[in-house]
PAFILUM-210081 format. One record per residue (C-alpha): residue number from 1; x, y, z. Coordinates in steps of 0.1 Angstrom, whole numbers, plus 5000, padded with zeros to 4 digits. Layout:
BEGIN
(rec NUM, (X, Y, Z)),
...
This chain:
BEGIN
(rec 1, (5000, 5001, 5001)),
(rec 2, (5013, 5034, 4991)),
(rec 3, (5025, 5056, 5021)),
(rec 4, (4999, 5084, 5017)),
(rec 5, (4969, 5062, 5011)),
(rec 6, (4947, 5059, 5041)),
(rec 7, (4913, 5046, 5049)),
(rec 8, (4884, 5070, 5053)),
(rec 9, (4879, 5078, 5090)),
(rec 10, (4848, 5095, 5106)),
(rec 11, (4854, 5130, 5122)),
(rec 12, (4846, 5137, 5158)),
(rec 13, (4810, 5148, 5164)),
(rec 14, (4811, 5160, 5199)),
(rec 15, (4785, 5188, 5204)),
(rec 16, (4767, 5178, 5172)),
(rec 17, (4734, 5163, 5169)),
(rec 18, (4734, 5140, 5139)),
(rec 19, (4702, 5140, 5120)),
(rec 20, (4685, 5107, 5110)),
(rec 21, (4678, 5110, 5072)),
(rec 22, (4641, 5121, 5070)),
(rec 23, (4638, 5103, 5036)),
(rec 24, (4647, 5069, 5023)),
(rec 25, (4681, 5061, 5006)),
(rec 26, (4683, 5070, 4971)),
(rec 27, (4682, 5044, 4944)),
(rec 28, (4701, 5043, 4911)),
(rec 29, (4685, 5035, 4877)),
(rec 30, (4696, 5035, 4841)),
(rec 31, (4675, 5060, 4822)),
(rec 32, (4672, 5072, 4787)),
(rec 33, (4681, 5109, 4792)),
(rec 34, (4653, 5119, 4767)),
(rec 35, (4629, 5103, 4792)),
(rec 36, (4638, 5129, 4819)),
(rec 37, (4620, 5162, 4825)),
(rec 38, (4628, 5199, 4838)),
(rec 39, (4605, 5219, 4859)),
(rec 40, (4607, 5256, 4852)),
(rec 41, (4595, 5264, 4887)),
(rec 42, (4629, 5259, 4902)),
(rec 43, (4651, 5251, 4871)),
(rec 44, (4668, 5277, 4850)),
(rec 45, (4665, 5280, 4813)),
(rec 46, (4697, 5272, 4795)),
(rec 47, (4718, 5304, 4789)),
(rec 48, (4745, 5309, 4763)),
(rec 49, (4770, 5301, 4789)),
(rec 50, (4751, 5269, 4797)),
(rec 51, (4749, 5258, 4761)),
(rec 52, (4788, 5262, 4757)),
(rec 53, (4791, 5239, 4789)),
(rec 54, (4767, 5213, 4773)),
(rec 55, (4788, 5213, 4741)),
(rec 56, (4820, 5209, 4760)),
(rec 57, (4804, 5179, 4779)),
(rec 58, (4793, 5163, 4746)),
(rec 59, (4827, 5168, 4730)),
(rec 60, (4846, 5154, 4761)),
(rec 61, (4822, 5130, 4773)),
(rec 62, (4838, 5105, 4795)),
(rec 63, (4823, 5081, 4821)),
(rec 64, (4851, 5088, 4844)),
(rec 65, (4840, 5124, 4846)),
(rec 66, (4804, 5117, 4847)),
(rec 67, (4784, 5128, 4878)),
(rec 68, (4748, 5112, 4878)),
(rec 69, (4719, 5136, 4877)),
(rec 70, (4697, 5137, 4908)),
(rec 71, (4662, 5132, 4900)),
(rec 72, (4628, 5125, 4917)),
(rec 73, (4595, 5110, 4905)),
(rec 74, (4566, 5133, 4901)),
(rec 75, (4531, 5133, 4887)),
(rec 76, (4522, 5151, 4855)),
(rec 77, (4489, 5149, 4838)),
(rec 78, (4482, 5115, 4854)),
(rec 79, (4516, 5101, 4843)),
(rec 80, (4546, 5094, 4866)),
(rec 81, (4576, 5112, 4852)),
(rec 82, (4614, 5117, 4863)),
(rec 83, (4623, 5154, 4870)),
(rec 84, (4659, 5164, 4871)),
(rec 85, (4665, 5183, 4903)),
(rec 86, (4704, 5187, 4896)),
(rec 87, (4726, 5179, 4866)),
(rec 88, (4704, 5193, 4838)),
(rec 89, (4734, 5202, 4817)),
(rec 90, (4748, 5166, 4820)),
(rec 91, (4715, 5151, 4812)),
(rec 92, (4710, 5173, 4780)),
(rec 93, (4747, 5165, 4769)),
(rec 94, (4740, 5129, 4772)),
(rec 95, (4706, 5132, 4753)),
(rec 96, (4725, 5150, 4725)),
(rec 97, (4754, 5123, 4723)),
(rec 98, (4746, 5097, 4697)),
(rec 99, (4770, 5073, 4716)),
(rec 100, (4750, 5075, 4746)),
(rec 101, (4718, 5053, 4751)),
(rec 102, (4711, 5053, 4788)),
(rec 103, (4727, 5072, 4820)),
(rec 104, (4727, 5062, 4856)),
(rec 105, (4705, 5087, 4877)),
(rec 106, (4702, 5090, 4913)),
(rec 107, (4664, 5091, 4923)),
(rec 108, (4655, 5107, 4958)),
(rec 109, (4622, 5109, 4974)),
(rec 110, (4607, 5144, 4966)),
(rec 111, (4572, 5141, 4951)),
(rec 112, (4560, 5177, 4955)),
(rec 113, (4573, 5206, 4936)),
(rec 114, (4580, 5223, 4970)),
(rec 115, (4602, 5193, 4981)),
(rec 116, (4619, 5192, 4947)),
(rec 117, (4626, 5229, 4949)),
(rec 118, (4641, 5225, 4984)),
(rec 119, (4663, 5197, 4970)),
(rec 120, (4674, 5219, 4943)),
(rec 121, (4683, 5246, 4968)),
(rec 122, (4702, 5220, 4990)),
(rec 123, (4721, 5208, 4961)),
(rec 124, (4732, 5242, 4947)),
(rec 125, (4734, 5266, 4977)),
(rec 126, (4771, 5265, 4977)),
(rec 127, (4778, 5261, 4940)),
(rec 128, (4792, 5291, 4922)),
(rec 129, (4775, 5282, 4889)),
(rec 130, (4740, 5288, 4904)),
(rec 131, (4732, 5325, 4908)),
(rec 132, (4712, 5341, 4936)),
(rec 133, (4685, 5348, 4912)),
(rec 134, (4681, 5310, 4905)),
(rec 135, (4682, 5302, 4941)),
(rec 136, (4657, 5329, 4949)),
(rec 137, (4631, 5315, 4923)),
(rec 138, (4637, 5281, 4938)),
(rec 139, (4631, 5293, 4973)),
(rec 140, (4597, 5308, 4960)),
(rec 141, (4588, 5274, 4946)),
(rec 142, (4597, 5259, 4978)),
(rec 143, (4574, 5283, 4996)),
(rec 144, (4603, 5297, 5016)),
(rec 145, (4590, 5325, 5039)),
(rec 146, (4619, 5348, 5036)),
(rec 147, (4617, 5345, 4997)),
(rec 148, (4580, 5353, 4998)),
(rec 149, (4585, 5382, 5021)),
(rec 150, (4612, 5395, 4997)),
(rec 151, (4589, 5392, 4968)),
(rec 152, (4561, 5407, 4984)),
(rec 153, (4581, 5437, 4995)),
(rec 154, (4593, 5443, 4960)),
(rec 155, (4559, 5439, 4945)),
(rec 156, (4542, 5464, 4968)),
(rec 157, (4572, 5489, 4961)),
(rec 158, (4564, 5484, 4924)),
(rec 159, (4597, 5467, 4918)),
(rec 160, (4600, 5435, 4896)),
(rec 161, (4626, 5409, 4907)),
(rec 162, (4640, 5395, 4873)),
(rec 163, (4645, 5358, 4870)),
(rec 164, (4677, 5361, 4851)),
(rec 165, (4702, 5388, 4843)),
(rec 166, (4692, 5386, 4806)),
(rec 167, (4656, 5395, 4813)),
(rec 168, (4659, 5432, 4814)),
(rec 169, (4633, 5451, 4791)),
(rec 170, (4640, 5485, 4778)),
(rec 171, (4657, 5506, 4803)),
(rec 172, (4650, 5482, 4831)),
(rec 173, (4628, 5507, 4850)),
(rec 174, (4615, 5493, 4882)),
(rec 175, (4635, 5461, 4876)),
(rec 176, (4663, 5446, 4898)),
(rec 177, (4685, 5417, 4903)),
(rec 178, (4699, 5429, 4936)),
(rec 179, (4685, 5400, 4956)),
(rec 180, (4713, 5399, 4982)),
(rec 181, (4711, 5436, 4989)),
(rec 182, (4673, 5435, 4992)),
(rec 183, (4675, 5404, 5014)),
(rec 184, (4701, 5423, 5038)),
(rec 185, (4677, 5453, 5036)),
(rec 186, (4646, 5435, 5047)),
(rec 187, (4666, 5418, 5075)),
(rec 188, (4679, 5450, 5087)),
(rec 189, (4650, 5473, 5084)),
(rec 190, (4618, 5451, 5083)),
(rec 191, (4594, 5448, 5054)),
(rec 192, (4577, 5480, 5059)),
(rec 193, (4608, 5504, 5058)),
(rec 194, (4623, 5482, 5030)),
(rec 195, (4594, 5487, 5008)),
(rec 196, (4595, 5524, 5015)),
(rec 197, (4633, 5525, 5005)),
(rec 198, (4625, 5506, 4973)),
(rec 199, (4596, 5528, 4965)),
(rec 200, (4618, 5559, 4964)),
(rec 201, (4637, 5543, 4935)),
(rec 202, (4607, 5529, 4919)),
(rec 203, (4589, 5562, 4920)),
(rec 204, (4619, 5578, 4903)),
(rec 205, (4616, 5553, 4874)),
(rec 206, (4651, 5543, 4879)),
(rec 207, (4663, 5510, 4866)),
(rec 208, (4677, 5487, 4868)),
(rec 209, (4677, 5491, 4907)),
(rec 210, (4713, 5484, 4919)),
(rec 211, (4728, 5475, 4953)),
(rec 212, (4746, 5509, 4954)),
(rec 213, (4714, 5528, 4948)),
(rec 214, (4695, 5508, 4973)),
(rec 215, (4722, 5514, 4999)),
(rec 216, (4723, 5550, 4991)),
(rec 217, (4685, 5554, 4998)),
(rec 218, (4687, 5534, 5030)),
(rec 219, (4715, 5557, 5042)),
(rec 220, (4695, 5588, 5035)),
(rec 221, (4662, 5576, 5051)),
(rec 222, (4677, 5561, 5082)),
(rec 223, (4709, 5578, 5092)),
(rec 224, (4703, 5607, 5117)),
(rec 225, (4725, 5629, 5098)),
(rec 226, (4700, 5630, 5068)),
(rec 227, (4667, 5614, 5076)),
(rec 228, (4652, 5643, 5096)),
(rec 229, (4661, 5668, 5068)),
(rec 230, (4644, 5652, 5037)),
(rec 231, (4613, 5632, 5029)),
(rec 232, (4611, 5601, 5005)),
(rec 233, (4593, 5624, 4982)),
(rec 234, (4623, 5650, 4983)),
(rec 235, (4646, 5622, 4975)),
(rec 236, (4627, 5608, 4947)),
(rec 237, (4625, 5644, 4931)),
(rec 238, (4663, 5647, 4936)),
(rec 239, (4669, 5614, 4919)),
(rec 240, (4647, 5624, 4888)),
(rec 241, (4664, 5657, 4886)),
(rec 242, (4698, 5644, 4885)),
(rec 243, (4691, 5614, 4863)),
(rec 244, (4722, 5597, 4854)),
(rec 245, (4747, 5625, 4862)),
(rec 246, (4745, 5615, 4899)),
(rec 247, (4765, 5584, 4892)),
(rec 248, (4793, 5604, 4875)),
(rec 249, (4793, 5630, 4903)),
(rec 250, (4794, 5603, 4929)),
(rec 251, (4823, 5585, 4913)),
(rec 252, (4843, 5616, 4914)),
(rec 253, (4832, 5623, 4950)),
(rec 254, (4841, 5588, 4960)),
(rec 255, (4876, 5590, 4945)),
(rec 256, (4883, 5625, 4960)),
(rec 257, (4871, 5617, 4996)),
(rec 258, (4879, 5581, 4997)),
(rec 259, (4844, 5568, 5005)),
(rec 260, (4824, 5540, 4991)),
(rec 261, (4806, 5547, 4959)),
(rec 262, (4772, 5540, 4974)),
(rec 263, (4777, 5565, 5003)),
(rec 264, (4790, 5592, 4976)),
(rec 265, (4758, 5585, 4957)),
(rec 266, (4736, 5591, 4987)),
(rec 267, (4755, 5623, 4995)),
(rec 268, (4752, 5635, 4959)),
(rec 269, (4714, 5630, 4959)),
(rec 270, (4711, 5646, 4994)),
(rec 271, (4730, 5677, 4982)),
(rec 272, (4703, 5681, 4955)),
(rec 273, (4675, 5677, 4981)),
(rec 274, (4689, 5705, 5003)),
(rec 275, (4696, 5729, 4974)),
(rec 276, (4660, 5723, 4962)),
(rec 277, (4644, 5727, 4996)),
(rec 278, (4664, 5760, 5002)),
(rec 279, (4651, 5774, 4971)),
(rec 280, (4617, 5767, 4980)),
(rec 281, (4620, 5781, 5014)),
(rec 282, (4633, 5813, 5001)),
(rec 283, (4605, 5817, 4976)),
(rec 284, (4582, 5813, 5004)),
């Protein structure tokens, strides 16, 4: 036996509470890949990058590199089908390769769409290839309360959360992909204030709504230095007045004063608010 080869050994579990598997052990079956199905409720459409990945798998198909797709039985129109929970690209590549008739798949217990979406999240949470947008859509399908709250906050603010980065329409007005920032916003400020913050940008017809914009509005509506001196309506008007020049001014301010861009953007908007209010008071 080679010196550096060693048997697999368990790690210590002191302080842990090992969970007994809530479902049965998976089974393996040989399946024609064209007999598999994909549920758009939690699975992404194939992007251009995904198509390139599929072509690479087809050209370099090797059983040594093969990772069996994870599937689950489901009912559809009175028929029992196998849905792919993870490994869609691999399955499509196999279906496209004339040298491949059947592939091994791992079948787990997850009959409902909610259970399947949760399985998808569990398989993909720590994988770089799956975006936060895709995980958010899967969480919605899994009836995750946090995802539902985020979606409700955005809907009431008049903001649409896009499913993919390629889904922007026109200028992207009232649209966003800033899932992580909105999640953090809801967690810090609660649904009501988070909605009010998003409404400022939505009412200004800005889009796509970005993480720096959201953080800038949060700063102005919550920080004691700013929040008592302006109203959300003031801020919306300032954003409309400055349009896209605010970003250019903020970049210069950030570089000059060594502050984060989002803070510089907030200060730029705030200066416009103060200037406009001073003119109104003088006229009065």
